[in-house]
C-alpha positions in Angstrom: -240.9 -197.7 205.7 -243.6 -199.7 204.0 -244.5 -199.1 200.4 -248.2 -198.4 199.9 -248.2 -197.7 196.2 -246.0 -199.1 193.5 -246.7 -198.1 189.9 -245.0 -200.2 187.2 -244.8 -199.1 183.6 -248.4 -197.9 183.6 -249.7 -196.9 180.2 -252.9 -195.7 178.6 -253.6 -195.4 174.9 -256.5 -193.9 173.0 -257.1 -193.7 169.3 -256.6 -190.0 169.2 -253.9 -190.0 171.8 -251.8 -193.2 171.8 -249.3 -192.0 174.4 -251.8 -190.4 176.9 -249.8 -192.2 179.6 -246.5 -193.8 178.5 -244.8 -196.2 180.9 -245.0 -194.3 184.1 -243.3 -195.8 187.2 -243.0 -194.5 190.8 -243.8 -195.5 194.4 -245.4 -193.9 197.5 -244.4 -194.9 201.0 -246.5 -195.1 204.1 -247.1 -191.6 205.6 -245.8 -189.9 202.4 -247.4 -187.2 200.4 -246.5 -187.6 196.7 -247.5 -185.1 194.1 -247.9 -185.5 190.4 -247.6 -182.2 188.5 -247.5 -181.3 184.8 -249.1 -179.2 182.1 -252.7 -179.7 181.0 -253.1 -182.9 179.1 -249.8 -184.3 180.4 -251.4 -187.5 181.7 -251.7 -186.7 185.5 -255.4 -187.2 185.9 -255.4 -190.3 183.6 -252.7 -191.8 185.8 -254.6 -191.0 188.9 -257.8 -192.5 187.6 -256.1 -195.7 186.6 -254.7 -196.1 190.1 -258.1 -195.4 191.5 -259.5 -198.2 189.3 -261.7 -195.9 187.3 -259.9 -196.5 184.0 -258.3 -199.7 182.9 -254.7 -199.5 181.8 -253.6 -200.5 178.3 -250.5 -202.0 179.8 -248.5 -202.0 183.0 -249.9 -202.3 186.5 -250.0 -200.6 189.9 -250.2 -202.2 193.4 -251.9 -200.6 196.4 -250.9 -202.2 199.6 -249.8 -205.2 197.5 -253.0 -205.5 195.5 -253.0 -205.2 191.7 -255.3 -202.6 190.1 -255.7 -204.9 187.1 -256.2 -208.2 188.8 -257.7 -207.2 192.2 -259.5 -203.8 191.7 -262.1 -204.6 194.4 -259.3 -205.2 196.9 -257.6 -201.9 195.8 -260.9 -200.0 196.4 -260.9 -201.3 200.0 -257.6 -199.5 200.5 -258.2 -196.2 198.8 -260.4 -193.1 198.7 -260.6 -190.7 195.8 -261.5 -187.0 195.7 -261.7 -185.7 192.1 -261.4 -182.1 191.1 -265.1 -181.9 190.1 -266.4 -183.8 193.2 -269.7 -182.5 194.7 -272.0 -183.4 197.5 -275.8 -183.8 197.5 -277.0 -180.2 198.0 -280.4 -181.2 199.5 -278.7 -183.3 202.2 -277.4 -181.8 205.5 -273.7 -182.2 206.2 -274.5 -184.9 208.7 -276.9 -186.8 206.4 -274.1 -186.8 203.7 -271.5 -188.1 206.1 -273.8 -190.8 207.3 -274.7 -191.8 203.8 -271.1 -192.0 202.7 -270.1 -193.9 205.9 -272.8 -196.5 205.0 -271.1 -197.1 201.7 -267.8 -197.9 203.4 -269.2 -200.3 206.1 -272.3 -202.1 207.1 -271.3 -202.0 210.8 -273.3 -199.3 212.5 -270.8 -198.6 215.2 -268.0 -198.3 212.7 -270.0 -196.0 210.5 -270.7 -193.8 213.5 -267.0 -193.6 214.3 -266.3 -192.5 210.7 -268.9 -189.8 211.0 -267.6 -188.5 214.3 -264.1 -188.4 212.9 -265.2 -186.5 209.8 -267.2 -184.0 211.9 -264.1 -183.1 213.9 -261.9 -182.9 210.8 -264.2 -180.6 208.7 -264.8 -178.3 211.7 -268.1 -177.1 210.5 -269.8 -177.3 213.9 -273.5 -176.6 213.9 -273.4 -176.0 210.1 -273.3 -179.8 209.7 -277.0 -179.6 210.4 -277.6 -177.3 207.5 -278.2 -178.3 203.9 -275.0 -178.5 201.8 -276.6 -176.2 199.2 -276.1 -173.4 201.8 -272.4 -174.0 202.2 -269.7 -171.9 200.6 -267.2 -173.6 198.3 -264.7 -173.8 201.1 -267.1 -175.4 203.5 -268.2 -177.9 200.9 -264.6 -178.8 200.1 -263.7 -179.3 203.8 -266.7 -181.6 204.1 -265.5 -183.6 201.0 -262.0 -183.8 202.4 -263.3 -185.1 205.7 -265.4 -187.7 203.8 -262.3 -188.7 201.8 -260.1 -189.4 204.9 -262.7 -190.4 207.6 -262.0 -194.1 207.0 -258.2 -193.7 207.4 -257.5 -195.3 204.0 -254.1 -196.6 203.1 -254.0 -194.2 200.2 -256.0 -191.0 199.7 -256.0 -189.8 196.1 -256.8 -186.2 195.5 -257.0 -184.2 192.3 -256.8 -180.4 192.8 -257.7 -180.7 196.5 -257.9 -176.9 197.1 -259.0 -175.7 193.6 -260.9 -172.5 193.8 -260.6 -172.0 197.5 -259.5 -168.9 199.3 -256.2 -168.8 201.1 -257.5 -169.6 204.6 -259.5 -172.6 203.5 -256.7 -173.9 201.3 -254.2 -173.6 204.2 -256.5 -175.5 206.5 -256.8 -178.4 204.0 -253.0 -178.5 203.5 -252.5 -178.6 207.3 -255.0 -181.4 207.6 -253.2 -183.4 204.8 -249.8 -182.9 206.5 -251.1 -183.8 209.9 -252.7 -187.1 208.7 -249.6 -188.1 206.9 -247.3 -187.3 209.8 -249.4 -188.4 212.8 -251.6 -191.1 211.3 -249.3 -192.6 208.6 -251.8 -192.0 205.9 -250.3 -191.8 202.3 -251.5 -189.3 199.8 -251.2 -189.1 196.0 -252.0 -185.5 194.9 -252.3 -183.6 191.7 -252.4 -179.8 191.6 -251.5 -176.8 189.4 -250.6 -174.8 192.5 -246.8 -175.0 192.8 -246.7 -173.2 196.2 -249.2 -175.7 197.6 -247.2 -178.6 196.2 -243.9 -177.2 197.6 -245.5 -176.8 201.0 -247.4 -180.1 201.3 -245.4 -182.7 199.4 -242.6 -185.0 200.5 -241.8 -185.9 196.9 -242.8 -184.6 193.5 -243.1 -186.2 190.1 -243.2 -184.0 187.0 -245.2 -185.5 184.0 -245.0 -184.2 180.5 -246.2 -185.8 177.3 -247.5 -188.8 179.1 -244.0 -189.6 180.6 -242.7 -189.2 184.1 -239.7 -186.9 183.5 -238.2 -186.6 187.0 -239.0 -187.3 190.7 -237.5 -186.1 193.9 -238.0 -184.0 197.0 -238.6 -180.3 196.3 -235.1 -179.5 197.7 -233.5 -182.1 195.5 -235.2 -180.8 192.4 -234.4 -177.2 193.1 -230.8 -178.1 193.6 -230.7 -180.3 190.5 -232.1 -177.5 188.2 -230.5 -174.5 190.0 -234.0 -173.2 190.7 -235.3 -170.8 193.4 -238.6 -172.5 193.6 -240.7 -175.4 192.2 -242.3 -173.2 189.5 -238.8 -172.7 188.0 -238.1 -176.4 188.2 -241.4 -177.2 186.5 -240.7 -174.7 183.7 -237.3 -176.0 183.0 -238.3 -179.7 183.0 -241.3 -179.1 180.7 -239.5 -176.8 178.3 -236.7 -179.4 178.0 -239.3 -182.1 177.2 -241.0 -180.0 174.6 -237.7 -179.5 172.8 
């Protein structure tokens, strides 16, 4: 199985937080859903933003499809898409206008852009509502549109921070099913971050738990539950984090 992402001793220091991210290393394979979880301020989002080339690492490196985030950030951006927690769409645009606009940022080829939009329209399943302004959408509808925008180009790696944050159960389930389907059937790789342990347990192939800027443990959910004699991922999370705090 091909390795899509390799993270090597990635670190980020700030004046007020010198160990924001402290030598994190892990990998993500083709068609794999890998989740980073941890307490607030643990370094998850900083790690994700470095991999997405939005923040420059203090030291270390990461490679997406063989391209260095420090030496070839423009090549990395050709391989990834990123959906942050706070992402929004232009409320005065219709759903179709937004998808067409975003497709035009990914390619100058008109036929290719049209294929991206058609793919996204099917994925978001908004039907005729794509002709309405995004400002009239519910949060769930807007998030489905954003997810479709994120994956419509079939990136090598889709990076998502709190993909289902604030959504009701039905919309959250649909997004999880879409992620699993794209990984399994299309070989797309995902790097996720979420505070929803049930979601992570359902959707992820492997999990990494971050605390205090360090990656404490990685493994499948089944491996981690067995290792920590836990009934679920929440218990694993609690035991790992409490141990690190001590």
